[in-house]
Structure formats: structure tokens, C-alpha cells
Backbone as ProteinMPNN parsed JSONL, in Angstrom:
{"seq_chain_A": "XXXXXXXXXXXXXXXXXXXXXXXXXXXXXXXXXXXXXXXXXXXXXXXXXXXXXXXXXXXXXXXXXXXXXXXXXXXXXXXXXXXXXXXXXXXXXXXXXXXXXXXXXXXXXXXX", "coords_chain_A": {"N_chain_A": [[54.318, -64.267, 25.222], [54.626, -61.064, 26.793], [56.074, -58.127, 28.206], [54.303, -56.125, 28.45], [51.634, -57.515, 28.606], [51.312, -57.83, 31.126], [49.682, -56.444, 33.951], [50.588, -54.599, 36.743], [50.538, -53.414, 40.145], [52.92, -51.7, 41.874], [53.958, -52.478, 45.581], [55.087, -51.925, 48.882], [57.948, -53.131, 50.07], [59.245, -54.365, 47.938], [57.214, -55.58, 46.488], [54.561, -56.802, 44.175], [51.312, -56.378, 43.092], [49.002, -58.31, 41.087], [46.812, -56.953, 38.804], [45.366, -57.447, 36.769], [44.118, -60.69, 35.52], [46.483, -62.896, 34.251], [47.121, -64.887, 31.699], [48.989, -67.9, 30.648], [49.317, -70.225, 28.716], [47.624, -72.972, 30.091], [47.622, -71.986, 32.415], [46.291, -69.707, 34.793], [46.875, -66.613, 36.338], [45.193, -65.121, 38.716], [43.772, -62.074, 39.278], [44.96, -59.731, 41.662], [46.866, -61.591, 42.797], [49.802, -61.555, 44.649], [53.182, -60.914, 44.351], [56.643, -61.364, 45.109], [58.703, -60.927, 43.141], [61.43, -62.121, 41.634], [63.188, -64.576, 43.832], [66.189, -63.41, 44.851], [69.317, -63.523, 46.098], [70.218, -60.854, 48.008], [72.869, -59.69, 47.49], [73.14, -60.476, 44.743], [71.543, -58.61, 43.496], [72.704, -56.466, 41.854], [73.421, -57.626, 39.697], [71.019, -59.213, 38.942], [68.235, -57.959, 39.517], [65.448, -58.413, 41.551], [62.899, -57.471, 40.599], [63.199, -57.109, 37.773], [61.9, -55.81, 35.001], [62.24, -57.198, 32.616], [62.21, -59.76, 32.809], [59.91, -60.144, 34.447], [57.375, -61.181, 34.164], [57.736, -63.846, 33.734], [58.566, -64.778, 36.193], [56.519, -64.002, 37.643], [54.428, -66.272, 36.708], [55.958, -68.375, 37.202], [56.193, -68.197, 40.068], [53.537, -68.359, 41.08], [52.766, -70.973, 40.062], [54.613, -72.332, 41.759], [53.295, -71.545, 44.151], [51.211, -73.198, 43.916], [52.226, -75.707, 44.056], [53.287, -76.623, 42.082], [56.02, -77.467, 40.684], [57.947, -78.684, 38.971], [56.2, -77.984, 36.431], [56.472, -75.363, 36.591], [59.09, -74.46, 36.5], [59.734, -75.302, 34.023], [57.973, -73.801, 32.54], [58.922, -71.334, 33.156], [61.444, -71.173, 31.712], [60.567, -71.625, 29.226], [58.85, -69.016, 28.868], [60.934, -66.971, 29.482], [62.555, -67.301, 27.44], [60.644, -66.597, 25.46], [60.617, -63.873, 25.834], [63.176, -63.009, 25.118], [65.25, -63.008, 26.754], [68.672, -62.915, 27.477], [70.937, -65.569, 26.891], [72.803, -66.536, 28.915], [71.748, -65.097, 31.228], [69.278, -66.591, 31.388], [70.099, -69.24, 31.9], [71.355, -68.961, 34.238], [69.254, -68.297, 36.093], [67.341, -70.158, 35.735], [68.737, -72.5, 36.48], [69.339, -71.637, 39.093], [67.006, -71.848, 40.134], [65.946, -74.31, 39.834], [67.974, -75.646, 41.46], [67.332, -74.625, 44.044], [64.669, -75.703, 44.225], [65.223, -78.413, 44.199], [66.509, -78.668, 46.587], [64.97, -77.447, 48.551], [62.556, -78.782, 48.076], [62.911, -81.527, 47.389], [62.547, -82.051, 44.61], [63.103, -83.525, 41.645], [64.684, -83.711, 38.472], [64.455, -85.324, 35.422]], "CA_chain_A": [[54.068, -63.337, 26.36], [55.312, -59.643, 26.8], [55.532, -57.448, 29.606], [52.821, -55.251, 28.241], [50.627, -58.235, 29.105], [51.187, -57.832, 32.67], [49.515, -55.237, 34.758], [50.868, -54.821, 38.282], [50.648, -52.28, 41.073], [53.814, -51.809, 42.969], [53.603, -52.255, 46.782], [56.106, -51.782, 49.572], [58.993, -54.062, 50.145], [59.713, -55.058, 46.556], [56.306, -56.75, 45.97], [53.57, -56.487, 43.432], [49.976, -56.808, 42.961], [48.682, -58.321, 39.749], [45.772, -56.027, 38.576], [44.561, -58.189, 35.636], [44.758, -61.866, 35.347], [47.559, -63.398, 33.186], [47.007, -66.265, 31.084], [49.94, -68.624, 29.93], [49.053, -71.676, 28.143], [46.66, -73.512, 30.862], [47.629, -71.079, 33.613], [45.526, -68.397, 35.021], [47.014, -65.857, 37.549], [44.17, -64.27, 39.299], [43.908, -60.498, 39.623], [45.124, -59.741, 43.403], [47.794, -62.248, 43.155], [50.761, -61.009, 44.88], [54.437, -61.577, 43.913], [57.803, -60.388, 45.625], [59.687, -60.884, 42.352], [62.532, -63.278, 41.81], [63.924, -64.555, 45.025], [67.441, -63.025, 44.346], [70.192, -62.727, 47.195], [70.556, -59.435, 47.925], [74.194, -59.671, 46.97], [73.403, -60.302, 43.554], [70.669, -57.704, 43.104], [73.21, -55.486, 40.94], [73.437, -58.153, 38.505], [69.77, -59.972, 38.624], [67.586, -57.37, 40.047], [64.245, -59.346, 41.694], [61.867, -56.883, 40.115], [63.697, -56.348, 36.433], [60.525, -55.828, 33.988], [62.625, -57.651, 31.222], [61.827, -61.085, 33.238], [59.146, -60.25, 35.432], [56.183, -61.916, 33.702], [58.14, -65.181, 33.608], [58.783, -64.806, 37.493], [54.996, -64.292, 38.133], [53.996, -67.455, 36.297], [56.825, -69.242, 38.046], [55.896, -67.984, 41.677], [52.1, -68.646, 41.139], [52.805, -72.182, 40.037], [55.262, -72.95, 42.839], [52.47, -71.672, 45.322], [50.264, -74.584, 43.857], [53.283, -77.02, 44.392], [53.665, -77.754, 40.418], [57.723, -76.979, 40.71], [58.77, -78.887, 37.666], [55.717, -77.161, 35.538], [56.859, -73.927, 37.015], [60.539, -74.157, 35.967], [59.645, -75.463, 32.463], [57.217, -72.569, 31.84], [59.814, -70.129, 33.564], [62.274, -71.465, 30.767], [59.819, -71.155, 28.19], [58.728, -67.482, 29.119], [62.235, -66.117, 29.29], [62.79, -67.501, 25.841], [59.899, -65.757, 24.43], [61.093, -62.43, 26.532], [64.398, -62.839, 24.687], [66.119, -62.871, 28.013], [69.978, -63.474, 27.204], [70.975, -67.239, 27.466], [73.547, -66.506, 30.36], [70.534, -65.012, 32.534], [68.487, -67.691, 31.769], [70.696, -70.453, 32.291], [71.9, -68.86, 35.785], [67.966, -68.231, 36.775], [66.647, -71.619, 35.671], [69.714, -73.618, 37.145], [69.074, -71.401, 40.357], [65.33, -72.226, 40.76], [65.91, -75.841, 39.898], [68.963, -76.178, 42.622], [66.263, -74.434, 44.996], [63.56, -76.82, 44.368], [65.776, -79.736, 44.627], [67.321, -78.629, 48.15], [64.154, -77.434, 49.763], [61.369, -79.467, 48.34], [63.512, -82.654, 46.831], [62.277, -81.988, 43.184], [64.189, -83.69, 40.774], [64.279, -83.526, 36.942], [65.187, -86.358, 34.576]], "C_chain_A": [[54.931, -62.065, 26.483], [55.03, -58.959, 28.12], [54.465, -56.406, 29.638], [51.716, -55.989, 28.674], [50.457, -58.235, 30.45], [50.782, -56.456, 33.174], [49.568, -55.346, 36.083], [50.687, -53.137, 38.715], [51.832, -52.404, 42.021], [53.344, -51.541, 44.22], [54.948, -52.145, 47.607], [56.674, -53.26, 49.777], [59.256, -55.057, 48.973], [58.546, -56.051, 46.32], [55.375, -55.903, 45.121], [52.293, -57.055, 43.434], [49.639, -57.059, 41.449], [47.212, -57.679, 39.642], [44.823, -56.838, 37.577], [45.041, -59.593, 35.425], [45.694, -62.166, 34.089], [47.337, -64.707, 32.816], [48.398, -66.538, 30.065], [49.507, -69.956, 29.852], [47.792, -72.192, 29.285], [46.934, -72.939, 32.191], [46.918, -69.829, 33.604], [45.91, -67.906, 36.391], [46.046, -64.994, 37.798], [44.676, -62.674, 39.469], [44.032, -60.591, 40.965], [46.366, -60.645, 43.699], [49.07, -61.439, 43.657], [52.338, -61.731, 44.892], [55.601, -60.558, 44.731], [59.027, -60.391, 44.329], [60.581, -62.074, 42.299], [62.923, -63.327, 43.083], [65.517, -64.497, 44.772], [68.277, -62.923, 45.54], [70.409, -61.576, 46.899], [71.955, -58.903, 47.363], [74.382, -59.645, 45.434], [72.051, -59.314, 42.91], [71.367, -56.754, 41.893], [73.318, -56.417, 39.606], [72.051, -58.759, 37.877], [68.849, -59.355, 39.688], [66.06, -58.136, 40.38], [63.165, -58.856, 41.026], [62.184, -56.315, 38.544], [62.245, -56.681, 35.653], [60.961, -56.788, 32.988], [61.89, -59.291, 31.873], [60.773, -61.062, 34.166], [57.829, -61.052, 35.283], [56.532, -63.576, 33.564], [58.183, -65.751, 35.31], [57.345, -64.864, 38.133], [54.478, -65.717, 37.913], [54.5, -68.631, 37.0], [56.149, -69.104, 39.613], [54.343, -68.613, 41.828], [51.939, -70.372, 40.955], [53.628, -73.011, 41.106], [54.162, -72.672, 44.338], [51.281, -72.875, 45.319], [51.006, -75.709, 43.947], [53.354, -77.482, 43.08], [55.065, -76.818, 40.162], [57.996, -77.418, 39.183], [57.96, -78.117, 36.446], [56.304, -75.503, 35.686], [58.222, -73.695, 36.428], [60.394, -74.565, 34.379], [58.939, -74.344, 31.695], [58.149, -71.345, 32.02], [60.886, -70.095, 32.248], [61.608, -70.734, 29.557], [59.617, -69.606, 27.918], [59.657, -66.814, 28.805], [62.822, -66.069, 27.811], [62.094, -66.728, 25.054], [60.143, -64.224, 25.049], [62.258, -62.16, 25.734], [65.186, -62.233, 25.685], [67.546, -63.734, 27.353], [70.17, -64.905, 27.731], [71.789, -67.188, 28.83], [72.502, -66.242, 31.425], [69.831, -66.149, 32.553], [69.189, -68.816, 32.206], [71.029, -70.143, 33.964], [70.301, -68.737, 36.446], [67.41, -69.463, 36.731], [67.293, -72.638, 36.585], [69.347, -72.981, 38.769], [67.796, -72.131, 40.778], [65.341, -73.734, 40.596], [66.785, -76.532, 41.154], [67.945, -75.771, 44.023], [65.352, -75.363, 45.278], [64.005, -78.089, 44.717], [66.383, -79.664, 46.222], [65.994, -78.551, 49.094], [62.577, -78.377, 49.542], [61.686, -81.067, 47.678], [62.785, -82.99, 45.566], [63.43, -82.462, 42.578], [63.812, -83.938, 39.27], [65.078, -84.699, 36.354], [66.271, -86.005, 33.5]], "O_chain_A": [[56.115, -62.228, 26.189], [54.087, -59.137, 28.891], [53.896, -55.951, 30.63], [50.768, -55.351, 29.131], [49.404, -58.662, 30.924], [51.424, -55.448, 32.881], [48.766, -56.06, 36.685], [50.688, -52.106, 38.043], [51.734, -53.204, 42.952], [52.503, -50.655, 44.37], [55.972, -52.289, 46.939], [56.026, -54.301, 49.676], [59.433, -56.271, 49.075], [58.792, -57.212, 45.996], [55.299, -54.677, 45.197], [52.168, -58.229, 43.781], [49.919, -56.201, 40.611], [46.439, -57.996, 40.546], [43.598, -56.795, 37.686], [46.231, -59.781, 35.171], [45.514, -61.593, 33.014], [47.372, -65.613, 33.649], [48.802, -65.84, 29.136], [49.356, -70.701, 30.82], [46.811, -71.464, 29.132], [46.394, -73.51, 33.139], [46.901, -69.03, 32.669], [45.519, -68.449, 37.424], [45.996, -64.005, 37.067], [45.811, -62.287, 39.747], [43.345, -61.415, 41.569], [46.914, -60.497, 44.791], [49.365, -60.524, 42.89], [52.589, -62.846, 45.349], [55.484, -59.347, 44.92], [60.138, -59.905, 44.543], [60.323, -63.018, 43.046], [63.068, -62.245, 43.653], [66.084, -65.553, 44.493], [67.866, -61.981, 46.218], [70.741, -61.17, 45.785], [72.069, -57.789, 46.85], [75.313, -59.089, 44.85], [71.728, -59.489, 41.735], [70.619, -56.314, 41.02], [73.291, -55.866, 38.506], [71.868, -58.837, 36.662], [68.612, -60.02, 40.697], [65.457, -58.471, 39.36], [62.312, -59.702, 40.754], [61.609, -55.323, 38.095], [61.644, -57.747, 35.785], [60.025, -57.313, 32.385], [61.016, -59.824, 31.188], [60.677, -62.108, 34.808], [57.283, -61.531, 36.277], [55.661, -64.411, 33.32], [57.891, -66.904, 35.626], [57.06, -65.668, 39.021], [54.103, -66.347, 38.902], [53.843, -69.614, 37.344], [55.633, -70.085, 40.148], [54.107, -69.359, 42.779], [51.107, -70.995, 41.616], [53.375, -74.198, 41.316], [54.199, -73.382, 45.343], [50.655, -73.337, 46.273], [50.4, -76.78, 43.916], [53.479, -78.69, 42.88], [55.114, -75.732, 39.583], [58.232, -76.586, 38.307], [58.628, -77.63, 35.533], [56.453, -74.707, 34.759], [58.401, -72.626, 35.843], [61.111, -73.958, 33.583], [59.195, -74.004, 30.54], [58.178, -70.447, 31.179], [61.145, -68.987, 31.778], [61.926, -69.661, 29.045], [60.109, -69.029, 26.949], [59.514, -65.992, 27.9], [63.363, -65.14, 27.212], [62.594, -66.169, 24.078], [59.6, -63.368, 24.351], [62.457, -60.955, 25.582], [65.728, -61.135, 25.556], [67.514, -64.866, 26.873], [69.677, -65.338, 28.773], [71.364, -67.827, 29.792], [72.355, -67.002, 32.382], [69.701, -66.765, 33.611], [68.61, -69.401, 33.121], [70.944, -71.037, 34.807], [70.27, -69.242, 37.568], [66.947, -69.889, 37.789], [66.678, -73.44, 37.288], [69.087, -73.811, 39.64], [67.724, -72.918, 41.721], [64.62, -74.361, 41.371], [66.488, -77.586, 41.717], [67.839, -76.579, 44.945], [65.193, -75.827, 46.407], [63.338, -78.837, 45.432], [66.643, -80.679, 46.87], [65.825, -79.257, 50.087], [61.738, -78.613, 50.411], [60.707, -81.786, 47.478], [62.403, -84.15, 45.411], [64.558, -82.029, 42.815], [62.692, -84.338, 38.953], [66.205, -84.992, 36.754], [66.817, -86.901, 32.857]]}, "name": "protein", "num_of_chains": 1, "seq": "XXXXXXXXXXXXXXXXXXXXXXXXXXXXXXXXXXXXXXXXXXXXXXXXXXXXXXXXXXXXXXXXXXXXXXXXXXXXXXXXXXXXXXXXXXXXXXXXXXXXXXXXXXXXXXXX"}
């Protein structure tokens, strides 16, 4: 997957609308889906901007799967896509660890 595979319309308040469906493996994010990008606390935006195009495709797939309640799959695909997008290891580790901790705290999702 590449950023060019994703067609988006920027909206107000750091949101995006998916203009054409996005397909990754068995996931189809429909056109019209809305995302706010990565849920990064504002204090860290200088390091990890929520709508950074480098990792936005991974974020959209992750958000969509989370909206469906498929947290483990969301985190697995998030990691895979970040690798495909050649996101540096430090950023991947921080972002993937963050979403796993968030899912553990909010939804009691545990990984083996």
C-alpha cells in the first residue's frame, strides 16, 4: 500500500473524507468514510502529526477496523502497513505501542 492509493478530501478540524474505497487484504474502507487521522495528543503533534501523509493510509485502515470493533486485527494491519510504507522503526514502535496500550486501557484488549 502507498499513499497514492488513498484519495482523500480534507475537511475542517483535522478530518478527512475517503473519496474512493481503500482495499487492504480483506478490508474495504468505503468511500465516504470519515477519519480524524491518528489520535495523537496535541503535545506530541510536533513529532507525530495526526495527519502525516507518510502513515495516513495505515491510520485509515486502523480507524476503520477499530470502528468495527476489530482491535487486534486493526493493530496487526497497522503494523504491517506501516512497514510497507517504510515508516522508520522508532515511529512504528511508538505508534503501535501507543494504540495497543490505548486498546488495553479503554477496551481491555490483550495480546499474547
